[in-house]
N, C-alpha and C positions, 0 to 999 in steps of 0.2 A: 449307323453311327450312334444312335441312342442306346442301343443294346450293349455297346462297348462301355459307355459311361455308367449305364445301369449295373453292368456286371462288376464294376469296381467300386461304386457307391453303395450297393446294397449290403455288402458284408460289413462296411464300416458303420453305416447307420442302422444296420439291421441288429447289431448288438445293443442291447438295452442300456448298458453302462456307458458306452461311448456316447450314445444318443443323450443320455442324462447329463453327462459331463458337458457335451456341446451346448445343450439347451441351458443349462446352469450358466455357463460362460457368457452366452448371448444375454441372458436375462440380467446378469450382474453388471455386463458392460453398457447395456442401453436402457433398460427398463426399470431398474431398482432406484429407489430414492437417493441412494449413494453410488450413482453410476460414475463412470470415469470423467465424464464431461463436468459433473457437479464437483467432483473432487479437484479437478483442474481449476475450475473457478474459485473454489474455496481457497486453494493454495495461492492463487494470485491475490485474492483479498487479503489473506494473511501477510503476504510480502509487503503489500501496499500499506497496510495498518502498521507494520513494524517500521517501515521507512518513516511513516508519520510520527511514530513514537519517538524515533531517534531525532527528528527535525524539532519536535516540541521540546524535547529535553534540552537540546542546544539553545532554543530560544529561551527557555526558563533560566538556564545558566547565565546566558548574555543579560537578561533582565535583572537577575539577581545581582550580577556584577555591577550594572549600571546603578542600580538602587544603592548599593553599598557606597559607590563612588559619589553619588549625589548627597548621601547622608554624612559623608566624612568631612566636608568642609563647605562653608558658605560660598566660597569662590567657585567651587565646581557647580553648585546649584544655580549661581547667578550666570556662569557660562552656558549651562544647559538651558536656562530660561531664554538667554539671548539668542542662541543658535536655533532652538527648536520652535520656540513661540514668538520670536522676533520682538521680545520685550526690550524696553530701553528705559534709561533714566529721563528725568523731566528736561534736562538741558542737552540732550543728544539727538543727532538725526541718524537714521539708518539708511544705509545704501546696500541694496541687494544686487549682487552681480552673478548672473547666471552664465554658465558655459554654453 
């Protein structure tokens, strides 16, 4: 049985060019600093960072819109202070209703 396998494997790996290509492929796939597993991990990190970039760009846009709205009038500023920081005037009572 071993002779049968050896008979077919020897011509393939006996050729120095095929052996060099196979060795190069194994080296680049598993042992190099830029192997396939590292490239896959880098691609995942890039995708994650790109999604974070889009998230933070949206957050910046919302914050800028809020800032412009607050600076546009004193009524908006007062509304924001009442809703976010529960501020009140001297003669008012605040009731907080939670769902």
